[in-house]
ZADO-1210 file (C-alpha; in nm, 4 decimals, padded with zeros to 6 digits):
<atoms>
<atom x="12.7490" y="08.3849" z="04.3338" code="MET" pos="1"/>
<atom x="12.5355" y="08.2344" z="04.0620" code="SER" pos="2"/>
<atom x="12.3361" y="07.9238" z="03.9816" code="ARG" pos="3"/>
<atom x="12.0988" y="07.8516" z="03.6932" code="ILE" pos="4"/>
<atom x="11.9231" y="07.5273" z="03.7903" code="ASP" pos="5"/>
<atom x="11.8217" y="07.6062" z="04.1501" code="GLY" pos="6"/>
<atom x="11.8817" y="07.8377" z="04.4438" code="PRO" pos="7"/>
<atom x="12.2370" y="07.9675" z="04.4744" code="ALA" pos="8"/>
<atom x="12.2052" y="07.9768" z="04.8522" code="LEU" pos="9"/>
<atom x="11.9858" y="07.7686" z="05.0812" code="THR" pos="10"/>
<atom x="11.9785" y="07.8116" z="05.4577" code="ASN" pos="11"/>
<atom x="11.8636" y="07.5357" z="05.6911" code="TYR" pos="12"/>
<atom x="11.7448" y="07.5226" z="06.0511" code="ASP" pos="13"/>
<atom x="12.0314" y="07.3659" z="06.2455" code="GLN" pos="14"/>
<atom x="11.7987" y="07.1716" z="06.4778" code="ASP" pos="15"/>
<atom x="11.5517" y="07.0275" z="06.2270" code="THR" pos="16"/>
<atom x="11.7350" y="07.0520" z="05.8958" code="GLY" pos="17"/>
<atom x="11.4282" y="07.2224" z="05.7442" code="ALA" pos="18"/>
<atom x="11.4855" y="07.4809" z="05.4726" code="VAL" pos="19"/>
<atom x="11.4432" y="07.8336" z="05.6124" code="THR" pos="20"/>
<atom x="11.5496" y="08.0472" z="05.3142" code="GLU" pos="21"/>
<atom x="11.6264" y="08.0158" z="04.9450" code="GLU" pos="22"/>
<atom x="11.8044" y="08.2787" z="04.7368" code="PHE" pos="23"/>
<atom x="11.8451" y="08.2840" z="04.3591" code="TYR" pos="24"/>
<atom x="12.1381" y="08.4779" z="04.2172" code="TYR" pos="25"/>
<atom x="12.2702" y="08.5382" z="03.8702" code="LEU" pos="26"/>
<atom x="12.6123" y="08.7015" z="03.8289" code="SER" pos="27"/>
<atom x="12.6124" y="08.8097" z="04.1936" code="GLY" pos="28"/>
<atom x="12.2707" y="08.9791" z="04.1848" code="GLN" pos="29"/>
<atom x="11.9387" y="08.8567" z="04.3180" code="LEU" pos="30"/>
<atom x="11.7649" y="08.7417" z="04.0034" code="HIS" pos="31"/>
<atom x="11.5062" y="08.4893" z="03.8881" code="ARG" pos="32"/>
<atom x="11.2623" y="08.4882" z="03.6008" code="ASN" pos="33"/>
<atom x="10.9250" y="08.5597" z="03.7688" code="PRO" pos="34"/>
<atom x="10.7658" y="08.2874" z="03.5546" code="LYS" pos="35"/>
<atom x="10.9761" y="08.0394" z="03.7550" code="HIS" pos="36"/>
<atom x="10.9079" y="08.1873" z="04.0989" code="GLY" pos="37"/>
<atom x="11.0545" y="08.4326" z="04.3494" code="PRO" pos="38"/>
<atom x="11.4248" y="08.5061" z="04.3953" code="ALA" pos="39"/>
<atom x="11.3857" y="08.4973" z="04.7753" code="ILE" pos="40"/>
<atom x="11.1626" y="08.2590" z="04.9677" code="THR" pos="41"/>
<atom x="11.1548" y="08.2211" z="05.3448" code="THR" pos="42"/>
<atom x="10.9791" y="07.9470" z="05.5395" code="TYR" pos="43"/>
<atom x="10.8546" y="07.9126" z="05.8956" code="ASP" pos="44"/>
<atom x="11.0388" y="07.6219" z="06.0572" code="VAL" pos="45"/>
<atom x="10.7473" y="07.5145" z="06.2792" code="GLU" pos="46"/>
<atom x="10.4617" y="07.5296" z="06.0286" code="THR" pos="47"/>
<atom x="10.6515" y="07.4891" z="05.7024" code="GLY" pos="48"/>
<atom x="10.4486" y="07.7754" z="05.5555" code="HIS" pos="49"/>
<atom x="10.6076" y="08.0225" z="05.3189" code="VAL" pos="50"/>
<atom x="10.6356" y="08.3547" z="05.5061" code="THR" pos="51"/>
<atom x="10.7947" y="08.5735" z="05.2383" code="LEU" pos="52"/>
<atom x="10.8391" y="08.5776" z="04.8619" code="GLU" pos="53"/>
<atom x="11.0352" y="08.8489" z="04.6840" code="GLU" pos="54"/>
<atom x="11.0792" y="08.8781" z="04.3086" code="PHE" pos="55"/>
<atom x="11.3992" y="09.0305" z="04.1698" code="TYR" pos="56"/>
<atom x="11.5235" y="09.0998" z="03.8203" code="TRP" pos="57"/>
<atom x="11.8918" y="09.1889" z="03.7827" code="GLN" pos="58"/>
<atom x="11.9263" y="09.2927" z="04.1470" code="GLY" pos="59"/>
<atom x="11.6138" y="09.5083" z="04.1668" code="LYS" pos="60"/>
<atom x="11.2818" y="09.4188" z="04.3245" code="GLN" pos="61"/>
<atom x="11.0607" y="09.3823" z="04.0204" code="ASP" pos="62"/>
<atom x="10.7668" y="09.1835" z="03.8900" code="ARG" pos="63"/>
<atom x="10.5875" y="09.2957" z="03.5740" code="PRO" pos="64"/>
<atom x="10.2490" y="09.1295" z="03.6276" code="ASN" pos="65"/>
<atom x="10.1979" y="09.1007" z="04.0001" code="GLY" pos="66"/>
<atom x="10.3264" y="09.1844" z="04.3451" code="PRO" pos="67"/>
<atom x="10.7049" y="09.1880" z="04.3839" code="SER" pos="68"/>
<atom x="10.6867" y="09.1147" z="04.7577" code="ARG" pos="69"/>
<atom x="10.4371" y="08.8925" z="04.9373" code="LEU" pos="70"/>
<atom x="10.4278" y="08.8347" z="05.3112" code="GLN" pos="71"/>
<atom x="10.2266" y="08.5491" z="05.4581" code="TYR" pos="72"/>
<atom x="10.0984" y="08.4719" z="05.8069" code="ASP" pos="73"/>
<atom x="10.3241" y="08.2073" z="05.9624" code="ARG" pos="74"/>
<atom x="10.0334" y="08.0193" z="06.1238" code="ASP" pos="75"/>
<atom x="09.7725" y="08.0167" z="05.8460" code="THR" pos="76"/>
<atom x="09.9861" y="08.0704" z="05.5367" code="GLY" pos="77"/>
<atom x="09.7372" y="08.3386" z="05.4285" code="ASN" pos="78"/>
<atom x="09.8649" y="08.6538" z="05.2603" code="ILE" pos="79"/>
<atom x="09.9022" y="08.9557" z="05.4890" code="CYS" pos="80"/>
<atom x="10.0833" y="09.2052" z="05.2618" code="MET" pos="81"/>
<atom x="10.1539" y="09.2601" z="04.8929" code="ALA" pos="82"/>
<atom x="10.3879" y="09.5243" z="04.7500" code="ALA" pos="83"/>
<atom x="10.4045" y="09.6194" z="04.3839" code="PHE" pos="84"/>
<atom x="10.7400" y="09.7439" z="04.2554" code="LYS" pos="85"/>
<atom x="10.9095" y="09.7779" z="03.9206" code="ARG" pos="86"/>
<atom x="11.2893" y="09.8274" z="03.9298" code="ALA" pos="87"/>
<atom x="11.2787" y="09.8987" z="04.3079" code="ASP" pos="88"/>
<atom x="11.0137" y="10.1739" z="04.2664" code="SER" pos="89"/>
<atom x="10.6596" y="10.1462" z="04.3964" code="PHE" pos="90"/>
<atom x="10.3929" y="10.1425" z="04.1268" code="CYS" pos="91"/>
<atom x="10.0262" y="10.0557" z="04.0913" code="THR" pos="92"/>
<atom x="09.8695" y="09.7934" z="03.8712" code="MET" pos="93"/>
<atom x="09.5037" y="09.8864" z="03.8896" code="GLY" pos="94"/>
<atom x="09.5088" y="09.9128" z="04.2698" code="GLY" pos="95"/>
<atom x="09.7264" y="10.0098" z="04.5614" code="GLY" pos="96"/>
<atom x="10.1024" y="09.9713" z="04.5503" code="SER" pos="97"/>
<atom x="10.1139" y="09.8437" z="04.9097" code="LEU" pos="98"/>
<atom x="09.8190" y="09.6349" z="05.0269" code="ILE" pos="99"/>
<atom x="09.7640" y="09.4920" z="05.3746" code="HIS" pos="100"/>
<atom x="09.5212" y="09.2029" z="05.4197" code="TYR" pos="101"/>
<atom x="09.3291" y="09.0704" z="05.7181" code="ASP" pos="102"/>
<atom x="09.4696" y="08.7176" z="05.7521" code="VAL" pos="103"/>
<atom x="09.1400" y="08.5729" z="05.8757" code="GLU" pos="104"/>
<atom x="08.9007" y="08.7209" z="05.6184" code="THR" pos="105"/>
<atom x="09.1366" y="08.7855" z="05.3256" code="GLY" pos="106"/>
<atom x="08.9943" y="09.1375" z="05.2881" code="VAL" pos="107"/>
<atom x="09.2338" y="09.4102" z="05.1724" code="ALA" pos="108"/>
<atom x="09.2029" y="09.6373" z="05.4773" code="VAL" pos="109"/>
<atom x="09.4549" y="09.9043" z="05.3749" code="GLN" pos="110"/>
<atom x="09.5691" y="10.0160" z="05.0311" code="GLU" pos="111"/>
<atom x="09.8498" y="10.2671" z="04.9998" code="GLU" pos="112"/>
<atom x="09.9268" y="10.4438" z="04.6739" code="TYR" pos="113"/>
<atom x="10.3013" y="10.5041" z="04.6730" code="LEU" pos="114"/>
<atom x="10.5206" y="10.5938" z="04.3781" code="PHE" pos="115"/>
<atom x="10.8846" y="10.6075" z="04.2848" code="GLY" pos="116"/>
<atom x="11.2048" y="10.5061" z="04.4583" code="PRO" pos="117"/>
<atom x="11.1423" y="10.7546" z="04.7419" code="ASP" pos="118"/>
<atom x="10.7977" y="10.6030" z="04.8168" code="HIS" pos="119"/>
<atom x="10.5921" y="10.9211" z="04.7912" code="ARG" pos="120"/>
<atom x="10.2153" y="10.9238" z="04.8188" code="TYR" pos="121"/>
<atom x="10.0353" y="11.0267" z="04.5052" code="ARG" pos="122"/>
<atom x="09.8812" y="11.3719" z="04.4838" code="ILE" pos="123"/>
<atom x="09.5370" y="11.4249" z="04.3304" code="GLY" pos="124"/>
<atom x="09.3781" y="11.0942" z="04.4250" code="GLY" pos="125"/>
<atom x="09.3433" y="10.8593" z="04.7191" code="PRO" pos="126"/>
<atom x="09.6736" y="10.8030" z="04.9009" code="ALA" pos="127"/>
<atom x="09.5375" y="10.5540" z="05.1555" code="ILE" pos="128"/>
<atom x="09.2114" y="10.3605" z="05.1490" code="ILE" pos="129"/>
<atom x="09.0968" y="10.1754" z="05.4609" code="LEU" pos="130"/>
<atom x="08.8339" y="09.8992" z="05.4529" code="ARG" pos="131"/>
<atom x="08.6232" y="09.7098" z="05.7034" code="ASP" pos="132"/>
<atom x="08.7899" y="09.3720" z="05.7730" code="ARG" pos="133"/>
<atom x="08.4645" y="09.1784" z="05.7414" code="LEU" pos="134"/>
<atom x="08.2611" y="09.3524" z="05.4701" code="SER" pos="135"/>
<atom x="08.5419" y="09.5063" z="05.2664" code="GLY" pos="136"/>
<atom x="08.3499" y="09.8357" z="05.2520" code="GLU" pos="137"/>
<atom x="08.5607" y="10.1501" z="05.2438" code="ILE" pos="138"/>
<atom x="08.5689" y="10.3228" z="05.5829" code="THR" pos="139"/>
<atom x="08.8230" y="10.5973" z="05.5141" code="SER" pos="140"/>
<atom x="09.0002" y="10.7683" z="05.2276" code="ILE" pos="141"/>
<atom x="09.3007" y="10.9900" z="05.2881" code="GLN" pos="142"/>
<atom x="09.4619" y="11.2183" z="05.0332" code="GLN" pos="143"/>
<atom x="09.8123" y="11.3604" z="05.0347" code="PHE" pos="144"/>
<atom x="09.8186" y="11.7375" z="04.9938" code="ASP" pos="145"/>
<atom x="10.1924" y="11.7536" z="04.9297" code="GLY" pos="146"/>
<atom x="10.2816" y="11.7819" z="05.2973" code="GLU" pos="147"/>
<atom x="10.0533" y="11.5534" z="05.4988" code="SER" pos="148"/>
<atom x="09.7706" y="11.3020" z="05.4780" code="LEU" pos="149"/>
<atom x="09.4231" y="11.4540" z="05.5023" code="VAL" pos="150"/>
<atom x="09.1001" y="11.2627" z="05.5697" code="GLU" pos="151"/>
<atom x="08.8518" y="11.3043" z="05.2834" code="GLN" pos="152"/>
<atom x="08.5106" y="11.1845" z="05.4110" code="PRO" pos="153"/>
<atom x="08.3242" y="11.3340" z="05.1140" code="GLY" pos="154"/>
<atom x="08.5379" y="11.1436" z="04.8643" code="LEU" pos="155"/>
<atom x="08.3718" y="10.8114" z="04.9504" code="ILE" pos="156"/>
<atom x="08.0357" y="10.9494" z="04.8370" code="LYS" pos="157"/>
<atom x="08.1836" y="11.1414" z="04.5407" code="THR" pos="158"/>
<atom x="08.3420" y="10.8224" z="04.4052" code="LEU" pos="159"/>
<atom x="08.0143" y="10.6305" z="04.4492" code="GLY" pos="160"/>
<atom x="08.1597" y="10.4102" z="04.7214" code="LEU" pos="161"/>
<atom x="07.9062" y="10.5005" z="04.9922" code="ASP" pos="162"/>
<atom x="07.6757" y="10.2018" z="05.0386" code="HIS" pos="163"/>
<atom x="07.4787" y="10.3328" z="05.3372" code="SER" pos="164"/>
</atoms>
């Protein structure tokens, strides 16, 4: 399956005829130049909002300068999750590799620092950062000790993130 000038596969809602999904393929693999948009886009039939965008390069989830997967709230259209991957492996680009947002405030409420194809938490730095949904202030930092996540209350102050 392959198409150069548009989606190779488009699915429609059988009741309304509205587009529900678009898939871009090249030589049988999910693929689209990220400058032109995502390789997968899904839409909510009722609201028409985009609910998912995924960027692929030669069959692997990948986007060099931004999130490779974006999920949006079906009602508001606001972003609720962003994932950063290169060649199907989690990576960071100056922040978390998996970020969850509060759909009402837009605040990044949870940042996870995952790496590699097996999605391991990083060792030696924050693994998960939690934030207040209104103020955006950090409320918790957890580190991965190689076996489990451990709360690090002193790390907020050590990193100069304590605003109390």
